[in-house]
C-alpha positions in Angstrom: 0.1 0.1 -0.1 1.3 3.5 -1.0 0.8 4.9 2.6 1.4 8.6 1.8 -1.3 8.6 -0.8 -3.7 6.7 1.2 -3.1 9.4 3.9 -3.7 12.3 1.6 -6.9 10.6 0.5 -8.5 10.2 3.9 -7.4 13.8 4.6 -9.6 15.0 1.8 -12.4 12.5 2.7 -12.4 13.8 6.3 -12.5 17.5 5.2 -15.5 16.7 2.6 -17.5 14.7 5.6 -17.1 11.4 4.2 -16.9 8.4 6.6 -15.1 6.2 4.0 -13.9 5.8 0.2 -14.9 2.8 -1.8 -12.1 1.8 -4.3 -13.1 -0.4 -7.2 -10.8 -2.6 -9.2 -9.0 -0.1 -11.8 -6.4 2.7 -11.9 -7.2 4.1 -8.5 -6.8 1.0 -6.6 -3.8 0.5 -8.4 -2.7 4.0 -7.5 -3.5 3.5 -3.8 -2.2 0.1 -3.3 -0.2 -1.3 -6.1 -2.6 -4.1 -6.5 -3.5 -4.2 -10.4 -6.9 -5.9 -10.6 -9.8 -5.7 -13.0 -13.5 -5.7 -12.9 -15.0 -9.1 -13.6 -18.4 -10.6 -12.9 -17.4 -11.2 -9.3 -17.7 -8.1 -7.5 -14.6 -6.7 -5.2 -14.2 -3.6 -3.3 -11.4 -2.0 -1.2 -12.9 0.2 1.7 -10.7 3.0 3.2 -12.6 4.5 6.3 -11.6 7.8 7.7 -11.5 6.3 11.1 -10.2 2.4 11.5 -8.0 0.2 9.4 -8.8 -0.4 5.6 -10.4 -3.5 4.8 -11.2 -5.8 1.4 -14.2 -7.6 0.1 -13.5 -10.0 -2.7 -14.0 -13.5 -3.8 -12.5 -16.1 -1.8 -10.1 -17.5 -4.7 -8.8 -13.6 -4.6 -8.1 -13.3 -0.9 -4.5 -14.0 -0.7 -3.9 -11.9 -3.8 -5.8 -9.1 -2.6 -4.2 -9.4 1.0 -0.8 -9.4 -0.1 -1.0 -7.1 -3.1 -3.0 -4.5 -1.6 -1.1 -4.7 2.0 -4.6 -4.9 3.8 -4.7 -7.5 6.4 -8.7 -7.4 7.0 -10.1 -9.3 4.4 -13.9 -10.4 3.9 -14.1 -13.1 1.3 -17.1 -14.9 -0.3 -17.5 -18.3 -2.1 -19.1 -18.5 -5.2 -21.5 -21.0 -4.0 -22.9 -18.7 -1.3 -22.5 -15.3 -3.2 -21.3 -12.1 -2.2 -24.4 -10.4 -0.6 -24.2 -11.9 3.1 -20.5 -11.6 3.1 -20.8 -7.9 2.2 -23.3 -7.3 5.0 -21.1 -9.1 7.6 -18.3 -7.1 6.7 -20.2 -3.6 6.9 -21.4 -4.6 10.1 -18.1 -5.7 11.7 -16.3 -2.7 10.8 -19.4 -0.2 11.6 -19.2 0.9 8.2 -22.3 2.4 6.3 -23.7 5.0 9.0 -22.4 7.8 7.3 -21.6 9.2 3.8 -19.6 6.9 1.4 -17.2 8.2 -1.3 -17.6 6.0 -4.5 -16.1 5.9 -7.7 -18.9 7.3 -10.1 -16.7 6.3 -13.4 -15.8 2.5 -12.2 -18.7 1.3 -9.9 -21.4 -0.6 -11.4 -24.9 -1.0 -10.7 -23.9 -4.5 -9.4 -22.0 -3.3 -6.6 -23.8 -0.2 -5.7 -27.2 -2.7 -5.5 -25.1 -4.8 -3.1 -24.3 -2.0 -1.0 -27.9 -0.8 -1.0 -29.0 -4.1 0.1 -26.5 -4.2 3.1 -26.8 -0.5 4.4 -29.1 2.5 4.1 -26.6 3.7 1.0 -25.6 7.5 1.2 -22.9 8.5 -1.2 -21.4 11.0 -3.2 -18.6 10.9 -6.2 -15.0 10.6 -4.9 -13.7 10.8 -8.2 -12.7 14.6 -8.0 -10.6 13.8 -4.9 -9.0 10.7 -6.5 -8.4 12.8 -9.6 -6.8 15.7 -7.9 -4.4 13.0 -6.0 -3.4 11.4 -9.2 -2.9 14.5 -11.3 0.1 15.5 -9.3 3.0 12.8 -10.2 5.6 12.0 -7.9 9.2 11.1 -9.0 8.7 7.5 -9.4 5.8 8.2 -11.5 7.5 10.7 -13.7 10.2 7.9 -14.2 7.7 5.4 -15.6 6.3 8.0 -17.9 9.7 8.9 -19.4 10.2 5.4 -20.2 6.8 5.0 -21.9 7.7 8.3 -23.8 10.6 6.7 -24.9 8.9 3.8 -26.4 6.5 5.6 -28.2 9.1 7.9 -29.5 10.6 4.7 -31.0 7.4 3.8 -32.5 7.3 7.2 -34.4 10.9 6.3 -35.6 9.7 2.7 -36.8 6.7 4.6 -38.9 8.6 7.0 -40.5 11.1 4.4 -41.6 8.0 2.3 -43.2 6.0 4.9 -44.7 5.6 5.0 -48.4 3.3 4.7 -51.2 1.8 1.5 -51.5 2.0 0.2 -48.0 -1.5 -0.4 -46.3 -2.6 0.9 -42.8 -2.7 -2.4 -41.4 0.7 -3.4 -42.6 2.2 -0.3 -41.1 0.5 -1.0 -37.8 2.1 -4.5 -37.9 5.6 -3.2 -38.8 5.7 -0.8 -35.8 4.5 -3.5 -33.4 7.5 -5.7 -34.7 9.9 -3.1 -34.4 8.6 -2.0 -30.7 8.9 -5.8 -29.7 12.5 -5.6 -30.6 13.3 -2.9 -28.1 11.5 -4.8 -25.3 8.2 -3.3 -25.4 5.5 -5.6 -24.4 2.2 -6.0 -26.7 -0.5 -5.4 -27.1 0.3 -2.0 -29.1 -2.2 0.6 -29.1 -1.7 2.0 -32.5 -4.3 4.3 -34.6 -3.7 5.4 -38.1 -5.4 7.7 -40.3 -4.4 8.0 -44.0 -5.3 10.2 -46.9 -8.8 11.5 -46.7 -9.4 9.1 -43.7 -6.7 11.6 -41.8 -9.6 13.7 -41.4 -11.1 11.6 -38.9 -9.8 12.1 -35.7 -10.4 8.7 -34.1 -9.6 6.6 -37.4 -8.5 3.0 -37.0 -6.4 1.0 -39.4 -7.8 -0.5 -42.7 -6.5 -2.0 -45.9 -6.4 1.3 -47.3 -3.3 1.9 -49.3 -1.1 4.9 -49.0 -0.9 7.4 -51.7 2.0 9.6 -53.1 1.3 13.3 -51.8 -0.7 12.6 -48.9 -0.6 12.8 -45.2 -0.9 9.8 -42.5 -1.0 10.8 -38.6 -0.1 7.8 -36.5 -1.1 7.8 -33.0 0.7 5.7 -30.4 0.1 4.8 -26.5 1.9 2.4 -24.7 2.3 2.1 -20.6 5.2 1.2 -18.6 4.5 -0.1 -14.9 0.9 1.2 -15.7 1.7 4.7 -16.8 1.1 5.6 -20.2 3.0 7.3 -23.0 0.7 8.9 -25.9 2.0 10.3 -29.0 0.8 11.5 -32.5 2.9 12.4 -35.6 1.5 13.3 -39.0 3.8 11.8 -41.9 3.8 13.0 -45.4 3.8 10.2 -48.1 6.3 11.4 -50.5 6.0 15.5 -51.2 3.1 17.0 -49.8 2.0 20.3 -51.1 -0.9 22.9 -51.1 -3.5 23.1 -48.6 -2.4 20.1 -47.1 1.1 21.6 -46.3 -0.4 24.7 -45.2 -2.6 23.1 -42.6 0.6 21.0 -41.4 2.5 24.3 -40.8 -0.5 25.9 -38.9 -0.9 23.0 -36.7 3.0 22.6 -36.2 3.2 26.2 -35.0 0.1 26.3 -32.8 1.2 23.0 -30.9 4.8 24.7 -30.2 3.0 27.9 -29.3 1.0 26.0 -26.7 4.0 23.9 -25.4 6.1 26.9 -24.9 3.6 29.5 -23.4 1.9 26.8 -20.9 2.6 28.0 -17.3 1.7 26.8 -13.9 -1.5 28.6 -12.8 -2.8 28.6 -16.1 -6.4 26.7 -16.4 -6.8 24.1 -18.7 -9.1 26.5 -20.8 -6.3 28.9 -20.9 -3.6 26.4 -22.3 -6.4 25.1 -24.9 -6.9 28.6 -26.0 -3.1 29.1 -26.8 -3.3 26.5 -29.5 -7.2 27.0 -30.3 -6.7 30.8 -30.9 -3.7 30.4 -33.2 -5.6 28.0 -35.4 -8.5 30.0 -35.6 -6.4 33.2 -36.4 -5.2 31.3 -39.4 -8.8 30.6 -40.6 -9.0 27.1 -39.6 -10.9 27.2 -36.2 -13.9 25.1 -37.4 -11.7 22.2 -38.3 -10.3 22.0 -34.8 -12.7 19.7 -33.5 -11.7 18.5 -30.0 -10.0 19.6 -27.0 -6.2 20.6 -27.1 -5.3 17.7 -24.8 -6.0 15.6 -21.7 -4.2 14.4 -18.5 -1.8 11.3 -18.6 -0.8 8.8 -16.3 -2.4 5.5 -15.0 -5.0 6.1 -17.8 -4.5 7.5 -20.9 -7.1 10.0 -20.4 -7.6 11.3 -16.7 -7.2 14.8 -15.0 -6.2 17.5 -15.9 -8.1 17.9 -19.2 -7.0 20.9 -21.6 -10.2 21.8 -22.9 -12.4 25.4 -22.8 -14.7 24.2 -19.9 -11.8 23.6 -17.6 -11.4 26.5 -15.4 -8.9 24.9 -12.7 -5.3 25.8 -12.7 -2.7 23.8 -13.7 -0.1 22.9 -10.9 3.4 21.7 -10.9 3.5 18.0 -11.2 0.7 17.7 -13.7 1.1 15.7 -16.6 -0.8 16.0 -19.9 -0.7 16.1 -23.7 -0.9 19.0 -26.0 -2.3 17.7 -29.3 -4.2 20.2 -31.7 -5.5 19.3 -34.7 -6.8 20.2 -38.3 -9.2 17.9 -40.0 -10.7 19.0 -43.3 -13.5 16.4 -44.6 -12.4 15.0 -48.0 -9.2 16.4 -47.8 -6.9 15.2 -44.7 -6.0 16.2 -41.4 -3.2 16.8 -39.2 -2.5 16.1 -35.5 0.6 16.9 -33.5 0.8 15.3 -30.1 3.2 15.4 -27.1 3.2 14.3 -23.4 4.1 17.1 -21.2 4.8 17.9 -17.2 4.1 21.3 -15.5 7.2 22.5 -13.9 8.0 25.7 -12.1 9.4 27.5 -15.0 6.7 26.0 -17.7 5.8 22.9 -19.3 8.6 20.3 -20.1 8.0 18.1 -23.4 8.6 14.5 -22.4 8.1 12.9 -25.9 11.0 14.2 -27.9 10.4 12.7 -31.6 10.9 15.5 -34.4 7.7 17.3 -35.0 8.4 18.9 -38.7 8.6 15.8 -40.8 7.4 17.5 -44.0 11.1 17.7 -45.2 
C-alpha cells in the first residue's frame, strides 16, 4: 500500500465529511495500493474508512492476492456457492461502516456493486472521483520515471513508422511493422496504434484499414503504451512523398499552434487557457472550425485522466501535472493533421517528455 497516498486520500475525505471511500478494481486501486486488479463478474471492493483500518471485500479465491498485493490485512471473502451479499453485509456490520456518507467512484462502480451496498446498508454516497483525480494529477518522481520510459517507447514507435511509410503500404501493414519494431526494443504487446491516411486522416479517431497509402498525402499515427501502468501517448503526422498545397499549409499551422501552446503553458494557467493557446492560433489562421476536439488530456495510469486541456476546465494547472498537447486540423475530403506530445508542468513552464521530431514535411 502507498501509505502517503492513502493518507492524503483520507485527509481529503475527512474534510468533505465522508465516512469512508470505496475503491473499485482499476486505476485508483493500483494508485493507492499497487494492486493491478480488473473488474469481473465477481464483485470486489476496497474500503478506506476515515477512522479505522482499511478492509477488502473480494471472492475467496482472490483473498491471498488482494491481501498481499494491496497490503490489507482484513479481508472479507465470499465463495461462489454462497454469493457476495451476506459477506458484504457482515463486513460492513463488523467494521461499523455505512452509517455515514460514502465516497464511491462514479466512473467505475457498477449497478452491481451499488445494489449490493444498498441491500446491506442505508446507502448514502457522493462521487469520490474528483478527490482521486486531484491526487493522481500530481505525479511524484517514481511516476514520472515510468512516464519518461513510456515516452521513449512511443518515440521509438514514431521512428519505426517514419522508416516504413511509403506509397503502396497499407495502414494495417504499417501498424504490424510498428508492433514488430517495438518488440525488438523490449516493449510488450498488445500495442495501441491508430492510423488515419489520405482523406481518412480527417477522422480524428480513425482506425487502421487495408487502405493503401498514396503519394502526396498525409498519414497520422497515434501510439499509446504503458510502463508499469503509466502511459506514453504521441501522435505524429507524416508525409507520403512530397506534400504541397493546402495539406502543407494546415500542417504548418498545426505545427506552429502546438509549439506555441507547449512553449507558453505555465503553472497557474487553467486548462481552458492552455487550450486557447493552440485554438486561438488555429482560428486566427482561418481553420478554427476544423479543430474539433480539446487540445489535450491528463495522462498517467489512464490514457485520459485529469487535468483536461479544454475550454470548460477553469482549474489552474499545478506543478506535477502531466498532460498532452495535441491540436488538430481535419478537413473532410482532404485530410488532417494532429501533432501530440506528453508534458509535465514544472515551476518555469511545461517540459516536453516525448522528443520525436515534429516537422516531418522535409
